C-alpha positions in Angstrom: 0.0 0.0 0.0 1.2 3.5 -0.9 0.7 6.8 0.9 0.6 10.0 -1.0 4.0 11.8 -1.1 3.7 15.6 -1.4 5.9 15.7 -4.5 3.2 14.0 -6.6 0.9 16.9 -5.7 3.0 19.3 -7.7 1.7 18.0 -11.1 -2.1 18.0 -11.5 -3.6 14.5 -11.6 -0.3 12.7 -10.8 -1.4 11.6 -7.4 -4.6 10.1 -8.7 -2.9 8.5 -11.7 0.4 7.2 -10.3 -0.7 6.0 -6.9 -4.3 4.9 -7.6 -4.4 4.4 -11.4 -7.6 6.4 -11.8 -8.7 7.7 -15.2 -9.6 11.0 -13.7 -6.0 11.5 -12.8 -5.0 10.7 -16.4 -7.4 13.3 -17.7 -6.1 16.0 -15.4 -2.5 15.2 -16.0 -2.9 15.1 -19.8 -4.9 18.3 -19.8 -2.2 20.2 -17.8 0.5 18.7 -20.0 -1.2 19.9 -23.2 -1.9 23.3 -21.8 1.7 23.7 -20.6 3.1 22.5 -24.0 0.9 25.0 -25.8 2.1 27.8 -23.7 5.8 26.9 -24.2 5.4 26.5 -27.9 3.6 29.8 -28.3 6.3 31.5 -26.2 9.6 30.0 -27.5 9.0 28.0 -30.7 6.3 29.7 -32.8 5.6 33.1 -31.2 4.2 34.3 -34.5 1.2 32.0 -34.3 -0.5 34.2 -31.8 -0.5 37.7 -30.4 0.7 38.7 -27.0 -2.8 38.3 -25.5 -3.0 34.7 -26.5 0.4 33.9 -25.2 -0.2 35.6 -21.9 -3.6 34.0 -21.7 -2.2 30.5 -22.1 0.3 31.2 -19.2 -2.5 32.5 -17.0 -4.4 29.3 -17.7 -1.4 27.2 -16.8 -1.0 29.1 -13.6 -4.7 29.0 -12.7 -4.8 25.2 -13.5 -1.8 24.6 -11.2 -3.1 26.8 -8.4 -6.5 25.2 -8.3 -4.9 21.7 -8.1 -2.5 22.9 -5.4 -5.2 24.4 -3.3 -7.4 21.4 -3.6 -4.6 18.9 -2.8 -3.3 21.1 0.0 -6.8 21.2 1.6 -7.1 17.4 1.4 -3.7 16.8 2.9 -4.2 19.4 5.6 -7.6 18.0 6.6 -6.1 14.5 6.7 -8.9 13.2 4.5 -6.5 11.6 2.0 -4.3 10.1 4.7 -7.4 8.8 6.5 -8.4 7.0 3.3 -4.9 5.6 2.9 -4.8 4.5 6.5 -8.1 2.6 6.2 -7.1 0.9 3.0 -3.7 0.0 4.5 -5.4 -1.5 7.6 -7.8 -3.5 5.5 -5.0 -4.8 3.3 -2.9 -5.8 6.3 -5.9 -7.6 7.8 -6.5 -9.5 4.5 -2.8 -10.4 4.3 -2.8 -11.7 7.8 -5.8 -13.9 7.1 -4.2 -15.1 3.9 -0.9 -16.1 5.7 -3.0 -18.1 8.2 -4.7 -19.9 5.4 -8.1 -18.3 6.1 -8.9 -17.8 2.5 -12.6 -16.8 2.8 -12.0 -14.3 5.6 -9.2 -12.7 3.5 -11.4 -12.6 0.5 -14.2 -10.9 2.4 -11.8 -8.2 3.6 -10.4 -7.7 0.1 -13.8 -7.3 -1.4 -14.6 -4.6 1.2 -11.3 -2.8 0.4 -12.0 -3.0 -3.3 -15.4 -1.4 -2.8 -13.6 1.6 -1.5 -10.6 1.5 -3.9 -11.6 -0.5 -7.0 -8.3 0.0 -8.7 -6.0 -1.1 -5.9 -3.4 -3.2 -7.8 -2.0 -5.0 -4.7 -5.5 -6.0 -3.5 -6.5 -7.3 -6.9 -3.3 -9.4 -7.1 -3.9 -10.9 -3.7 -7.5 -11.6 -4.5 -6.5 -13.4 -7.7 -4.1 -15.5 -5.7 -6.9 -16.4 -3.2 -9.2 -17.4 -6.1 -6.4 -19.7 -7.3 -6.1 -21.3 -3.9 -9.9 -21.8 -3.6 -9.9 -23.3 -7.2 -12.0 -20.5 -8.6 -9.8 -20.4 -11.7 -12.1 -18.5 -14.1 -12.6 -15.7 -11.6 -8.9 -15.5 -10.9 -8.2 -15.1 -14.6 -10.8 -12.4 -14.9 -9.2 -10.5 -12.0 -5.8 -10.7 -13.5 -7.1 -9.5 -16.9 -8.8 -6.5 -15.1 -5.5 -5.8 -13.2 -3.5 -5.8 -16.4 -5.7 -3.0 -17.8 -4.7 -0.7 -15.0 -1.9 1.8 -15.5 -0.7 1.0 -12.0 -0.2 -2.6 -13.0 3.1 -1.8 -14.8 5.1 -2.1 -11.6 3.5 -5.5 -10.9 4.3 -6.9 -14.3 6.4 -9.8 -13.1 4.0 -10.7 -10.2 1.0 -10.7 -12.6 2.7 -13.0 -15.1 4.0 -15.3 -12.4 0.5 -15.6 -11.0 -0.8 -16.4 -14.5 1.8 -19.1 -14.8 0.9 -20.6 -11.4 -2.8 -20.4 -12.3 -2.2 -22.4 -15.5 -0.2 -25.0 -13.7 -2.8 -25.4 -11.0 -5.6 -25.8 -13.6 -3.6 -28.5 -15.4 -2.9 -30.2 -12.1 -6.6 -30.2 -11.2 -7.5 -31.6 -14.6 -5.0 -34.4 -14.3 -6.1 -35.2 -10.7 -9.7 -35.4 -11.8 -8.8 -37.7 -14.7 -6.8 -39.9 -12.3 -9.6 -40.0 -9.8 -12.1 -41.0 -12.6 -9.8 -43.8 -13.7 -9.3 -45.0 -10.1 -13.0 -45.0 -9.5 -13.6 -47.0 -12.7 -11.0 -49.6 -11.7 -12.4 -49.9 -8.2 -15.9 -50.5 -9.6 -14.5 -53.1 -11.9 -12.8 -54.9 -9.1 -15.9 -54.8 -6.9 -18.0 -56.3 -9.7 -15.4 -59.0 -10.3 -15.5 -59.9 -6.6 -19.3 -60.2 -6.8 -19.1 -62.3 -10.0 -20.5 -59.6 -12.1 -19.0 -58.4 -15.4 -17.4 -55.0 -15.3 -19.1 -52.1 -17.1 -17.1 -52.6 -20.4 -17.8 -56.3 -20.4 -21.5 -55.7 -19.7 -21.7 -53.3 -22.6 
Protein backbone atom coordinates (compact mmCIF):
# COMPACT_ATOMS: atom_id res chain seq x y z
CA UNK A 1 0.00 0.00 0.00
CA UNK A 2 1.23 3.48 -0.86
CA UNK A 3 0.66 6.75 0.93
CA UNK A 4 0.59 10.04 -0.95
CA UNK A 5 3.99 11.81 -1.10
CA UNK A 6 3.73 15.57 -1.38
CA UNK A 7 5.93 15.67 -4.50
CA UNK A 8 3.18 14.03 -6.58
CA UNK A 9 0.85 16.90 -5.72
CA UNK A 10 2.96 19.35 -7.73
CA UNK A 11 1.70 17.99 -11.07
CA UNK A 12 -2.09 18.04 -11.46
CA UNK A 13 -3.58 14.55 -11.59
CA UNK A 14 -0.32 12.75 -10.82
CA UNK A 15 -1.38 11.57 -7.36
CA UNK A 16 -4.60 10.06 -8.67
CA UNK A 17 -2.88 8.50 -11.68
CA UNK A 18 0.39 7.20 -10.28
CA UNK A 19 -0.74 6.02 -6.86
CA UNK A 20 -4.28 4.92 -7.62
CA UNK A 21 -4.40 4.36 -11.36
CA UNK A 22 -7.57 6.41 -11.83
CA UNK A 23 -8.67 7.68 -15.23
CA UNK A 24 -9.64 11.05 -13.74
CA UNK A 25 -6.00 11.53 -12.79
CA UNK A 26 -4.97 10.72 -16.37
CA UNK A 27 -7.40 13.30 -17.75
CA UNK A 28 -6.11 16.01 -15.40
CA UNK A 29 -2.46 15.15 -16.05
CA UNK A 30 -2.90 15.13 -19.84
CA UNK A 31 -4.91 18.33 -19.78
CA UNK A 32 -2.23 20.15 -17.82
CA UNK A 33 0.52 18.72 -20.03
CA UNK A 34 -1.17 19.86 -23.24
CA UNK A 35 -1.86 23.30 -21.82
CA UNK A 36 1.73 23.73 -20.63
CA UNK A 37 3.13 22.55 -23.97
CA UNK A 38 0.89 24.97 -25.85
CA UNK A 39 2.11 27.83 -23.66
CA UNK A 40 5.77 26.85 -24.17
CA UNK A 41 5.39 26.49 -27.94
CA UNK A 42 3.61 29.82 -28.30
CA UNK A 43 6.30 31.53 -26.24
CA UNK A 44 9.56 30.04 -27.50
CA UNK A 45 9.01 28.03 -30.69
CA UNK A 46 6.33 29.75 -32.79
CA UNK A 47 5.57 33.10 -31.22
CA UNK A 48 4.21 34.32 -34.55
CA UNK A 49 1.22 31.95 -34.26
CA UNK A 50 -0.55 34.17 -31.78
CA UNK A 51 -0.49 37.69 -30.42
CA UNK A 52 0.73 38.69 -26.99
CA UNK A 53 -2.76 38.33 -25.49
CA UNK A 54 -3.02 34.70 -26.54
CA UNK A 55 0.44 33.89 -25.24
CA UNK A 56 -0.22 35.62 -21.95
CA UNK A 57 -3.64 33.99 -21.69
CA UNK A 58 -2.15 30.52 -22.05
CA UNK A 59 0.30 31.17 -19.23
CA UNK A 60 -2.48 32.52 -17.02
CA UNK A 61 -4.44 29.34 -17.71
CA UNK A 62 -1.43 27.19 -16.80
CA UNK A 63 -0.96 29.12 -13.58
CA UNK A 64 -4.66 28.97 -12.74
CA UNK A 65 -4.81 25.24 -13.47
CA UNK A 66 -1.83 24.60 -11.22
CA UNK A 67 -3.08 26.83 -8.40
CA UNK A 68 -6.51 25.18 -8.34
CA UNK A 69 -4.91 21.75 -8.13
CA UNK A 70 -2.45 22.87 -5.45
CA UNK A 71 -5.16 24.42 -3.28
CA UNK A 72 -7.39 21.35 -3.64
CA UNK A 73 -4.62 18.87 -2.83
CA UNK A 74 -3.30 21.06 -0.02
CA UNK A 75 -6.75 21.19 1.56
CA UNK A 76 -7.11 17.40 1.36
CA UNK A 77 -3.70 16.79 2.88
CA UNK A 78 -4.19 19.43 5.59
CA UNK A 79 -7.57 18.02 6.60
CA UNK A 80 -6.15 14.51 6.70
CA UNK A 81 -8.93 13.15 4.48
CA UNK A 82 -6.51 11.65 1.96
CA UNK A 83 -4.30 10.14 4.67
CA UNK A 84 -7.37 8.80 6.45
CA UNK A 85 -8.42 6.95 3.31
CA UNK A 86 -4.89 5.62 2.88
CA UNK A 87 -4.76 4.48 6.51
CA UNK A 88 -8.09 2.65 6.25
CA UNK A 89 -7.07 0.91 3.03
CA UNK A 90 -3.70 -0.04 4.51
CA UNK A 91 -5.40 -1.49 7.57
CA UNK A 92 -7.82 -3.53 5.47
CA UNK A 93 -5.00 -4.84 3.30
CA UNK A 94 -2.93 -5.84 6.32
CA UNK A 95 -5.93 -7.65 7.81
CA UNK A 96 -6.50 -9.52 4.55
CA UNK A 97 -2.82 -10.36 4.28
CA UNK A 98 -2.77 -11.73 7.84
CA UNK A 99 -5.79 -13.94 7.12
CA UNK A 100 -4.16 -15.10 3.89
CA UNK A 101 -0.94 -16.10 5.67
CA UNK A 102 -3.01 -18.07 8.18
CA UNK A 103 -4.73 -19.93 5.37
CA UNK A 104 -8.08 -18.29 6.12
CA UNK A 105 -8.95 -17.85 2.46
CA UNK A 106 -12.59 -16.82 2.75
CA UNK A 107 -12.00 -14.35 5.58
CA UNK A 108 -9.22 -12.75 3.55
CA UNK A 109 -11.44 -12.61 0.47
CA UNK A 110 -14.23 -10.87 2.38
CA UNK A 111 -11.83 -8.17 3.60
CA UNK A 112 -10.35 -7.68 0.13
CA UNK A 113 -13.79 -7.25 -1.40
CA UNK A 114 -14.57 -4.63 1.22
CA UNK A 115 -11.32 -2.85 0.38
CA UNK A 116 -12.02 -2.96 -3.35
CA UNK A 117 -15.45 -1.40 -2.84
CA UNK A 118 -13.60 1.64 -1.50
CA UNK A 119 -10.63 1.50 -3.88
CA UNK A 120 -11.63 -0.51 -7.00
CA UNK A 121 -8.28 -0.03 -8.74
CA UNK A 122 -5.98 -1.10 -5.92
CA UNK A 123 -3.42 -3.25 -7.75
CA UNK A 124 -2.04 -5.04 -4.68
CA UNK A 125 -5.49 -5.99 -3.45
CA UNK A 126 -6.50 -7.29 -6.88
CA UNK A 127 -3.32 -9.36 -7.13
CA UNK A 128 -3.88 -10.90 -3.69
CA UNK A 129 -7.53 -11.59 -4.55
CA UNK A 130 -6.49 -13.41 -7.72
CA UNK A 131 -4.09 -15.52 -5.65
CA UNK A 132 -6.89 -16.36 -3.23
CA UNK A 133 -9.16 -17.39 -6.07
CA UNK A 134 -6.44 -19.73 -7.29
CA UNK A 135 -6.10 -21.31 -3.86
CA UNK A 136 -9.87 -21.84 -3.64
CA UNK A 137 -9.94 -23.31 -7.17
CA UNK A 138 -12.02 -20.47 -8.64
CA UNK A 139 -9.82 -20.41 -11.70
CA UNK A 140 -12.08 -18.51 -14.07
CA UNK A 141 -12.62 -15.70 -11.58
CA UNK A 142 -8.88 -15.54 -10.87
CA UNK A 143 -8.15 -15.12 -14.57
CA UNK A 144 -10.78 -12.38 -14.91
CA UNK A 145 -9.25 -10.49 -11.99
CA UNK A 146 -5.78 -10.72 -13.54
CA UNK A 147 -7.13 -9.46 -16.87
CA UNK A 148 -8.77 -6.55 -15.06
CA UNK A 149 -5.52 -5.85 -13.22
CA UNK A 150 -3.49 -5.78 -16.44
CA UNK A 151 -5.72 -3.01 -17.81
CA UNK A 152 -4.74 -0.66 -14.98
CA UNK A 153 -1.92 1.84 -15.46
CA UNK A 154 -0.68 0.98 -11.96
CA UNK A 155 -0.16 -2.65 -13.02
CA UNK A 156 3.12 -1.84 -14.77
CA UNK A 157 5.09 -2.05 -11.56
CA UNK A 158 3.50 -5.47 -10.89
CA UNK A 159 4.26 -6.91 -14.33
CA UNK A 160 6.45 -9.77 -13.05
CA UNK A 161 4.04 -10.74 -10.24
CA UNK A 162 1.04 -10.73 -12.58
CA UNK A 163 2.71 -12.98 -15.14
CA UNK A 164 4.02 -15.26 -12.40
CA UNK A 165 0.51 -15.58 -11.00
CA UNK A 166 -0.82 -16.41 -14.47
CA UNK A 167 1.79 -19.14 -14.77
CA UNK A 168 0.89 -20.59 -11.36
CA UNK A 169 -2.78 -20.44 -12.29
CA UNK A 170 -2.23 -22.39 -15.50
CA UNK A 171 -0.15 -25.00 -13.68
CA UNK A 172 -2.81 -25.37 -10.99
CA UNK A 173 -5.55 -25.77 -13.59
CA UNK A 174 -3.57 -28.46 -15.41
CA UNK A 175 -2.88 -30.23 -12.13
CA UNK A 176 -6.56 -30.22 -11.20
CA UNK A 177 -7.52 -31.58 -14.62
CA UNK A 178 -5.00 -34.42 -14.31
CA UNK A 179 -6.12 -35.16 -10.74
CA UNK A 180 -9.74 -35.39 -11.84
CA UNK A 181 -8.79 -37.73 -14.69
CA UNK A 182 -6.78 -39.95 -12.31
CA UNK A 183 -9.65 -39.99 -9.82
CA UNK A 184 -12.07 -40.99 -12.57
CA UNK A 185 -9.80 -43.83 -13.71
CA UNK A 186 -9.30 -45.03 -10.14
CA UNK A 187 -13.04 -45.00 -9.54
CA UNK A 188 -13.64 -47.05 -12.70
CA UNK A 189 -10.98 -49.57 -11.67
CA UNK A 190 -12.43 -49.91 -8.18
CA UNK A 191 -15.88 -50.46 -9.61
CA UNK A 192 -14.54 -53.13 -11.93
CA UNK A 193 -12.79 -54.91 -9.06
CA UNK A 194 -15.93 -54.82 -6.92
CA UNK A 195 -18.02 -56.26 -9.74
CA UNK A 196 -15.41 -58.98 -10.32
CA UNK A 197 -15.49 -59.95 -6.64
CA UNK A 198 -19.28 -60.24 -6.81
CA UNK A 199 -19.11 -62.32 -9.95
CA UNK A 200 -20.51 -59.55 -12.11
CA UNK A 201 -19.02 -58.36 -15.36
CA UNK A 202 -17.36 -54.97 -15.31
CA UNK A 203 -19.05 -52.13 -17.15
CA UNK A 204 -17.09 -52.55 -20.40
CA UNK A 205 -17.82 -56.30 -20.43
CA UNK A 206 -21.50 -55.73 -19.70
CA UNK A 207 -21.66 -53.34 -22.60
